[in-house]
C-alpha positions in Angstrom: 27.2 -9.4 -3.8 28.9 -10.9 -6.8 31.6 -8.8 -8.5 31.4 -8.0 -12.2 35.2 -8.2 -12.1 35.0 -12.0 -12.2 31.6 -12.6 -13.7 31.2 -11.8 -17.4 27.5 -11.6 -17.3 25.7 -8.2 -16.6 24.0 -7.6 -13.3 21.1 -5.9 -15.1 20.8 -7.3 -18.6 18.4 -5.8 -21.1 17.9 -9.0 -23.1 14.4 -10.3 -23.4 13.5 -13.9 -23.7 12.5 -15.1 -27.2 9.2 -16.6 -28.2 10.8 -19.8 -29.4 8.8 -23.1 -29.5 8.1 -24.6 -26.1 8.8 -21.3 -24.2 7.6 -17.8 -24.0 8.9 -14.4 -23.0 9.2 -13.4 -19.4 11.0 -10.6 -17.7 13.5 -12.0 -15.2 13.8 -10.6 -11.7 17.4 -10.1 -10.9 19.2 -10.7 -7.6 19.1 -7.8 -5.1 22.3 -5.8 -4.7 22.6 -7.2 -1.2 21.1 -10.7 -1.3 20.3 -12.3 2.0 22.6 -15.0 3.1 21.5 -18.6 3.1 23.0 -21.8 4.4 23.6 -24.0 1.4 24.1 -27.7 2.0 27.1 -28.1 -0.1 30.8 -27.1 -0.1 30.7 -23.4 -0.9 33.6 -22.5 -3.2 32.4 -19.3 -4.9 33.0 -18.6 -8.5 34.5 -15.4 -7.4 37.6 -17.4 -6.1 37.8 -20.5 -8.3 40.6 -23.0 -7.9 42.7 -24.2 -10.8 41.0 -26.9 -12.8 42.1 -30.5 -12.0 44.2 -29.2 -9.1 45.7 -32.0 -6.9 44.4 -32.4 -3.4 46.0 -30.0 -0.9 49.2 -31.3 0.7 50.5 -30.7 4.2 54.1 -30.7 2.8 55.6 -27.4 2.0 56.2 -26.7 -1.7 59.3 -25.0 -2.8 58.7 -21.5 -4.0 60.0 -22.4 -7.5 57.5 -25.2 -7.7 54.5 -23.4 -6.3 51.5 -23.0 -8.7 50.8 -19.5 -10.0 47.6 -17.9 -8.5 44.7 -17.9 -10.9 44.4 -14.8 -12.9 41.2 -13.0 -14.1 41.4 -14.6 -17.5 41.4 -18.1 -15.9 38.4 -17.2 -13.8 36.5 -15.6 -16.7 37.2 -18.5 -19.0 36.0 -21.0 -16.3 32.8 -19.0 -15.7 32.2 -18.7 -19.4 32.6 -22.5 -19.9 30.2 -23.2 -17.0 27.6 -20.9 -18.4 27.9 -22.5 -21.9 27.6 -25.9 -20.3 24.4 -25.0 -18.4 23.0 -23.3 -21.5 23.5 -26.4 -23.6 21.9 -28.5 -20.9 18.8 -26.2 -20.8 18.5 -26.4 -24.6 18.4 -30.2 -24.3 15.4 -29.7 -22.1 13.5 -27.7 -24.8 14.5 -24.2 -23.9 15.5 -21.8 -26.7 19.1 -20.7 -27.2 18.4 -17.1 -26.1 16.4 -18.1 -23.0 19.0 -20.7 -22.1 21.8 -18.1 -22.3 20.0 -15.6 -20.2 19.1 -18.2 -17.5 22.7 -19.5 -17.3 24.1 -16.0 -17.0 21.7 -15.1 -14.2 22.1 -18.1 -11.9 25.6 -17.6 -10.5 25.1 -19.6 -7.3 23.7 -22.5 -9.2 26.8 -22.4 -11.5 29.0 -22.2 -8.4 27.3 -25.3 -7.0 28.0 -27.2 -10.2 31.6 -26.0 -10.5 32.4 -26.8 -6.9 30.9 -30.3 -7.4 33.1 -30.9 -10.4 36.2 -29.6 -8.6 35.6 -31.8 -5.6 35.4 -34.9 -7.8 38.4 -33.8 -9.8 40.5 -33.2 -6.6 39.6 -36.5 -5.1 39.6 -38.5 -8.4 36.1 -39.8 -7.7 34.6 -39.7 -11.2 35.1 -43.4 -11.6 33.2 -44.1 -8.4 30.0 -42.9 -10.0 29.8 -46.1 -12.0 29.9 -48.2 -8.9 27.0 -46.1 -7.5 24.9 -46.8 -10.5 25.2 -43.3 -11.9 26.1 -42.5 -15.5 29.7 -43.2 -16.1 31.8 -40.1 -16.6 35.5 -40.8 -17.4 37.8 -38.5 -15.6 39.5 -37.3 -18.8 36.5 -35.6 -20.4 36.3 -31.8 -20.7 35.2 -29.4 -18.0 32.0 -28.4 -19.8 30.9 -32.1 -20.1 31.5 -32.6 -16.4 29.4 -29.5 -15.6 26.5 -30.9 -17.7 26.8 -34.3 -16.0 26.7 -32.6 -12.6 23.6 -30.6 -13.7 21.9 -33.8 -14.7 22.8 -35.5 -11.5 21.0 -32.8 -9.5 17.7 -34.1 -10.9 15.8 -30.8 -11.0 16.0 -30.6 -14.8 17.1 -27.0 -14.9 14.4 -25.6 -12.6 16.8 -24.4 -9.9 18.8 -22.4 -12.4 15.6 -20.8 -13.8 14.2 -20.0 -10.4 17.4 -18.3 -9.3 17.5 -16.4 -12.6 14.1 -14.9 -11.7 15.2 -13.7 -8.3 15.0 -16.6 -5.8 18.0 -17.4 -3.6 19.6 -20.7 -4.4 18.2 -22.4 -1.3 14.7 -21.1 -2.0 15.0 -22.2 -5.7 16.0 -25.7 -4.6 13.0 -25.8 -2.2 10.5 -24.6 -4.7 11.8 -26.9 -7.4 10.8 -29.9 -5.2 7.2 -28.9 -5.5 7.5 -28.7 -9.3 9.0 -32.1 -10.1 6.2 -33.0 -12.5 6.5 -29.7 -14.4 8.7 -29.4 -17.5 11.0 -26.4 -17.6 9.4 -24.8 -20.7 6.0 -25.1 -19.0 7.4 -23.5 -15.9 8.8 -20.6 -17.8 5.4 -20.1 -19.5 3.7 -20.1 -16.1 6.1 -17.5 -14.6 5.6 -15.3 -17.7 1.8 -15.4 -17.4 1.9 -14.8 -13.6 4.1 -11.8 -13.9 2.1 -10.3 -16.8 -1.3 -10.9 -15.1 -0.5 -10.1 -11.5 2.6 -7.9 -11.5 1.9 -5.5 -14.3 0.8 -2.7 -12.0 3.0 0.2 -10.8 5.2 0.1 -7.7 3.1 1.1 -4.7 6.0 2.6 -2.8 5.3 0.8 0.5 1.6 1.4 0.6 0.9 -2.4 0.4 3.2 -3.0 3.3 1.5 -0.2 5.3 -1.9 -1.8 4.7 -0.6 -5.2 5.7 0.7 -3.8 9.1 -2.6 -2.1 9.7 -4.6 -5.3 9.0 -2.4 -7.2 11.5 -2.6 -4.5 14.2 -6.4 -4.4 14.1 -7.0 -8.1 14.0 -8.4 -9.4 17.4 -10.5 -12.4 16.5 -9.8 -16.1 16.1 -8.4 -16.7 12.6 -8.8 -19.5 10.0 -6.1 -21.3 8.1 -6.3 -18.8 5.2 -5.6 -15.8 7.3 -2.9 -17.7 9.2 -1.1 -18.5 6.0 -1.3 -14.8 5.1 0.1 -13.7 8.5 3.0 -16.2 8.2 3.7 -14.7 4.7 3.8 -11.2 6.3 6.0 -12.3 9.2 8.6 -13.9 6.8 8.8 -10.7 4.8 8.9 -8.5 7.9 11.9 -10.5 9.2 13.9 -9.6 6.1 15.8 -6.5 5.2 13.4 -3.7 4.3 10.5 -5.6 6.0 7.0 -5.2 4.7 8.0 -2.1 2.8 9.4 -4.6 0.2 5.8 -5.5 -0.7 5.9 -2.3 -2.7 8.6 -3.7 -5.0 7.3 -6.0 -7.7 10.5 -8.0 -8.1 10.8 -8.7 -4.4 7.1 -9.4 -4.1 7.2 -12.0 -6.8 10.1 -13.7 -5.1 8.5 -13.7 -1.7 5.1 -14.9 -3.1 6.7 -17.9 -4.9 8.8 -18.8 -1.9 5.9 -18.9 0.4 3.3 -20.3 -2.0 5.1 -22.5 -4.5 1.8 -24.2 -5.3 1.0 -21.1 -7.4 3.2 -22.6 -10.1 1.1 -25.7 -10.2 -2.1 -23.9 -11.1 -3.3 -24.1 -14.7 -2.8 -20.8 -16.6 -5.7 -21.4 -19.0 -8.2 -23.0 -16.7 -7.6 -21.2 -13.4 -5.4 -18.2 -13.4 -6.8 -16.4 -16.5 -10.5 -17.0 -15.5 -9.7 -15.7 -12.0 -8.1 -12.5 -13.2 -11.0 -11.9 -15.6 -13.5 -12.4 -12.8 -11.7 -10.0 -10.5 -11.6 -7.4 -13.2 -15.3 -7.8 -13.9 -16.2 -7.1 -10.2 -14.3 -3.9 -10.2 -10.6 -4.8 -9.4 -8.5 -2.9 -11.9 -5.7 -5.0 -13.5 -3.0 -2.7 -12.1 -4.4 -3.3 -8.6 -4.5 -7.1 -8.7 -1.1 -7.3 -7.1 -2.4 -5.4 -4.0 -5.1 -7.9 -3.6 -2.9 -11.0 -4.1 -0.2 -9.8 -1.8 -2.6 -8.9 1.0 -4.4 -12.2 0.8 -2.5 -14.7 -1.3 -4.9 -17.6 -0.7 -7.4 -15.9 -2.9 -5.6 -17.1 -6.0 -6.3 -20.7 -5.0 -10.1 -20.1 -4.5 -12.8 -21.4 -6.8 -14.6 -18.5 -8.5 -18.0 -19.8 -7.3 -16.7 -19.8 -3.7 -15.6 -16.1 -4.1 -19.0 -15.2 -5.5 -20.8 -16.9 -2.5 -18.6 -15.2 0.1 -19.0 -11.7 -1.5 -22.8 -12.1 -1.3 -22.5 -11.7 2.5 -21.5 -8.1 2.0 -24.1 -7.2 -0.6 -25.8 -4.8 1.8 -22.5 -3.0 2.6 -22.1 -2.2 -1.1 -25.8 -1.8 -1.8 -25.5 1.9 -2.6 -23.1 1.7 -5.5 -22.6 -2.1 -5.8 -18.9 -1.7 -6.0 -17.8 -4.8 -4.2 -14.4 -4.6 -5.9 -13.4 -1.5 -3.9 -14.4 -3.2 -0.7 -12.4 -6.3 -1.6 -9.3 -4.1 -2.5 -9.6 -2.3 0.8 -9.9 -5.4 2.9 -9.2 -8.7 1.0 -9.8 -10.7 4.2 -13.5 -10.4 3.7 -13.2 -13.6 1.8 -11.9 -15.5 4.8 -14.3 -17.6 6.9 -13.2 -16.0 10.2 -14.0 -12.5 8.9 -17.3 -13.6 7.6 -18.3 -15.1 11.0 -17.2 -11.9 12.8 -19.2 -9.8 10.4 -22.4 -11.6 11.6 -21.3 -11.0 15.2 -20.8 -7.3 14.6 -24.2 -6.8 13.0 -25.8 -8.6 16.0 -23.9 -6.4 18.5 -24.9 -3.1 17.0 -28.4 -4.3 16.6 -28.6 -4.9 20.4 -27.1 -1.3 20.8 -29.9 0.0 18.6 -27.5 1.5 16.2 -29.1 1.9 12.7 -27.9 -0.9 10.4 -27.4 1.6 7.6 -24.8 3.5 9.7 -23.0 0.2 10.5 -22.8 -0.7 6.8 -21.4 2.8 6.0 -18.8 2.4 8.7 -17.7 -1.0 7.4 -17.6 0.2 3.8 -15.5 3.2 4.8 -13.2 1.4 7.3 -13.5 -2.4 6.7 -10.7 -3.0 9.2 -13.6 -3.1 11.7 -14.3 -6.5 10.4 -11.2 -7.9 12.1 -12.1 -6.4 15.5 -13.8 -8.5 18.1 -17.1 -7.3 19.5 -15.6 -7.4 23.0 -13.2 -4.6 22.0 -15.9 -2.7 20.2 -18.1 -2.8 23.3 -15.4 -0.9 25.3 -15.5 2.0 22.9 -19.3 2.0 22.7 -19.6 2.1 26.4 -17.2 5.1 26.5 -19.2 7.0 24.0 -22.3 6.2 26.1 -20.8 8.1 29.0 -21.0 11.2 26.9 -24.5 10.5 25.8 -23.5 9.2 22.3 -25.9 6.3 21.8 -28.3 4.7 19.4 -28.8 7.1 16.3 -26.1 9.5 17.6 -23.6 6.7 17.8 -24.6 5.6 14.3 -23.9 9.1 13.0 -20.5 9.1 14.7 -19.3 5.7 13.5 -20.6 6.4 10.0 -18.6 9.6 9.9 -15.5 8.4 11.7 -15.5 4.5 12.0 -11.8 4.4 12.9 -12.8 5.7 16.3 -14.1 2.2 17.2 -10.6 0.8 16.7 -9.0 3.3 19.1 -7.8 2.3 22.5 -10.1 3.6 25.3 -7.2 5.5 26.9 -6.4 7.3 23.6 -10.0 8.6 23.5 -9.8 9.7 27.1 -6.5 11.6 26.4 -8.2 13.6 23.7 -11.1 14.4 25.9 -8.7 15.5 28.7 -6.8 17.6 26.2 -10.0 19.5 25.2 -11.0 19.9 28.9 -7.7 21.5 29.6 -8.4 24.0 26.9 -11.6 25.1 28.8 -14.3 23.0 27.0 -16.9 21.5 29.3 -18.5 18.0 28.9 -21.5 19.4 27.1 -19.4 21.1 24.5 -17.2 18.1 24.1 -20.3 16.0 23.5 -21.4 18.4 20.7 -17.9 18.2 19.2 -18.0 14.4 19.1 -21.3 14.5 17.3 -20.2 17.2 14.8 -16.6 16.3 14.2 -15.7 12.9 15.6 -12.6 12.8 13.5 -10.9 14.9 16.2 -11.0 12.0 18.6 -9.2 9.7 16.2 -6.2 12.1 15.7 -2.8 12.4 17.4 -2.6 15.0 20.1 1.1 15.7 19.4 1.1 15.4 15.6 -2.3 17.0 14.9 -4.1 18.8 17.7 -1.1 20.7 19.2 0.0 21.6 15.7 -3.3 23.3 15.0 -3.3 25.2 18.3 0.2 26.5 17.5 -1.0 27.7 14.2 -4.0 29.5 15.8 -1.7 31.1 18.4 0.7 32.2 15.7 -2.0 34.1 13.8 -3.1 35.9 17.0 -5.8 33.8 18.6 -5.1 33.9 22.3 -5.6 30.9 24.6 -8.6 32.6 26.2 -10.3 32.7 22.8 -9.5 29.1 21.8 -12.6 27.5 23.4 -14.9 29.8 21.5 -13.0 29.2 18.2 -13.0 25.5 18.6 -16.7 25.3 19.7 -17.8 27.3 16.7 -15.7 25.4 14.2 -14.1 22.3 15.6 -13.1 21.2 12.1 -10.2 23.6 12.4 -8.5 20.9 14.6 -8.4 18.4 11.7 -7.8 20.8 8.8 -4.4 20.4 7.2 -2.2 23.4 7.9 0.1 23.2 4.9 -2.5 22.3 2.3 -5.6 24.2 3.5 -5.0 26.8 6.3 -1.8 28.4 5.0 -2.9 28.8 1.4 -6.0 30.6 2.6 -3.9 32.8 4.8 -1.6 33.6 1.9 -4.5 34.5 -0.4 -6.0 36.9 2.1 -2.7 38.6 2.8 -2.1 39.1 -0.9 -5.4 41.0 -1.0 -3.8 43.5 1.4 -4.9 42.1 4.8 -2.3 41.8 7.6 -1.7 38.8 9.7 -3.3 40.7 12.6 -6.4 41.4 10.5 -6.8 37.7 9.7 -6.2 36.6 13.3 -8.9 39.0 14.3 -11.3 37.6 11.7 -10.6 34.0 12.7 -11.2 34.8 16.4 -14.6 36.2 15.6 -15.5 33.8 12.8 -13.5 30.6 13.0 -14.9 28.9 9.8 -13.2 31.5 7.7 -10.1 29.5 6.9 -12.1 26.4 6.0 -13.6 28.0 2.9 -12.5 27.1 -0.6 -10.5 29.9 -2.3 -11.9 29.3 -5.8 -15.5 28.5 -4.8 -16.1 30.9 -1.9 -13.4 33.4 -1.1 -12.4 34.7 -4.5 -15.9 35.1 -6.0 -17.1 37.1 -3.0 -14.0 39.2 -2.8 -14.3 40.1 -6.5 -18.0 41.1 -6.1 -17.2 43.1 -3.0 -14.4 45.1 -4.6 -15.4 45.3 -8.2 -19.2 45.5 -8.1 -20.0 46.8 -4.6 -16.9 49.0 -4.8 -16.0 48.5 -1.1 -12.5 48.2 0.3 -11.3 44.7 1.2 -10.8 45.9 4.8 -14.6 45.8 5.2 -14.4 42.0 5.7 -12.2 42.6 8.7 -15.1 44.2 10.6 -17.5 41.6 9.3 -15.8 38.3 8.3 -19.2 36.5 8.4 -19.7 38.1 5.0 -18.1 34.9 3.5 -20.7 32.7 5.0 -23.6 34.0 3.0 -24.7 32.8 -0.4 -23.5 35.1 -3.2 -26.4 34.4 -5.5 -29.2 34.0 -3.0 -28.4 36.7 -0.5 -25.4 39.0 -1.2 -26.3 40.0 -4.7 -30.1 40.4 -4.2 -29.7 42.6 -1.1 -27.0 44.7 -2.8 -29.2 45.4 -5.8 -32.0 46.4 -3.5 -29.8 48.9 -1.7 -28.3 50.2 -4.8 -31.7 50.7 -6.4 -32.8 52.6 -3.3 -29.4 54.5 -3.3 -28.8 53.5 0.2 -25.3 53.0 1.6 -24.9 50.2 4.1 -22.2 48.3 5.9 -21.8 44.6 5.3 -23.2 43.8 8.7 -26.3 46.0 8.2 -26.9 44.6 4.7 -26.5 40.9 5.6 -26.9 40.6 9.4 -30.7 41.2 9.4 -33.3 38.5 8.8 -35.3 38.6 5.5 -38.3 40.2 7.2 -36.2 42.9 9.0 -34.3 43.8 5.8 -37.6 44.0 3.8 -39.3 46.1 6.5 -36.4 48.6 6.6 -35.4 48.9 3.0 -38.6 48.1 1.0 -42.3 48.8 1.1 -43.1 45.2 0.4 -43.3 44.1 4.0 -41.5 40.9 3.0 -38.9 40.0 0.5 -37.8 36.9 -1.4 -34.0 36.9 -1.3 -33.9 34.6 -4.3 -35.2 37.4 -6.5 -33.0 37.6 -9.6 -30.7 40.7 -9.5 -31.1 43.4 -12.2 -28.5 43.6 -14.9 -25.6 45.8 -14.0 
């Protein structure tokens, strides 16, 4: 990391580039606090420790103390750095870059400056300036000023300022030199313009906080098919980033992402802004990809930016049935950008043929893919293993379609992981028939972690008073409890009921007899029925302890109509007697109608 003690330029400048002729504004990406080390093919004398200008070559003879040169002080170093920056700024202005832009570039390319300064010093020390003439280079007399020599050295590099600019926007010096080779035909003002447009169009979204990196890892993990060149390029891009400090989590950082993208795909800077990049962005927005999400799409599948728009349209047509319900192909593309690759397109056809042979409804397959498009990267041979395992539990054909439509991620589980969950449920006392019912009703259970999810739910149930002997009945009646979030769903409902005056023991007893209780919404189910029970029916809240099923009945269609019938007949009744009977039984006992429509509007209070 470069020290501000020796470098007069700020590490995080707030200056903005001016809209001068030949160049446009862009927001530079600054070097990270701990930049990665790179092997640079030149003598590396850092600007942090400059040698005195025009110093003689080092001698093996000892120098008397009185004749020894004084060590350079901070002022010497600061002056030298300032001169080098001014020289580079003047050089960039000769190339058509504005004064403000040139100053900002020169003050944010420290390694480039160090390279030039070291080159000047080497020639000074060895008195080799005159040798340039014999090599056919522009003659530079040895007695010209330091700034002039720096400019000559910059011209000799032959990159026309591109290396300095690329370093100023975040690339390491070695990467900047490599990328500059691809851009030999581009002028520096044109390059600045392209970088500006790219950052404004593609990197204007918010930081995803590692979500992009998480999705990249998931896409790689579930890829088990032969891949084409486009996916291979993407995987190589991921691998390069994963090998760096911070790994794929750095894809959530806009500055780092821009640097990595340019380093891996320098051809991006050769694309036409007006005739390629802008039309591409407009097209993606038109099909449902929000501007702020463009970066997610580009980073997860960089080759897309090189595609012809007509090619994208054609490849998206393959998935028209997947998005037939809402036509939102943009969401599918954002979830899994690899649908545009030829390898994924071919595997999609294989998946449809496979499930057709298994007699799984095609509608269910499309729903599964839309919900969990990672399936498209899974080979049919792997899918077959899971389908066969489900078949052993009688989950086939339409039943299998129901399961994969509801929990498609199950197909990407390892067979042993599924068997572990099944064994876990068997240990709790559930037999094969009940496990089959649970798979059909709540397949999400079999895609969860035993340690992080299932055991945590069992601990919660035990803590509220549900004994191990009662667990099979509770789970059988309401298996969704095993995948309900404890902190966001179960505990808030517990807290609400306890604030009403119920004890933990009361709630445990209620859950043991009616396990769906803690799955009900507080605002939509629990609170309205509690208020009607206490305020209108004038019953104590403890009545629900004896009959927790009260919360399962419709307030408008059953609870209110039956209450008004009883109230009109001046009959007192428990919740169970009022609600536990069928419509015919209730009508026979409490009215003379012989039958009763429970949807009868209640009388006014």
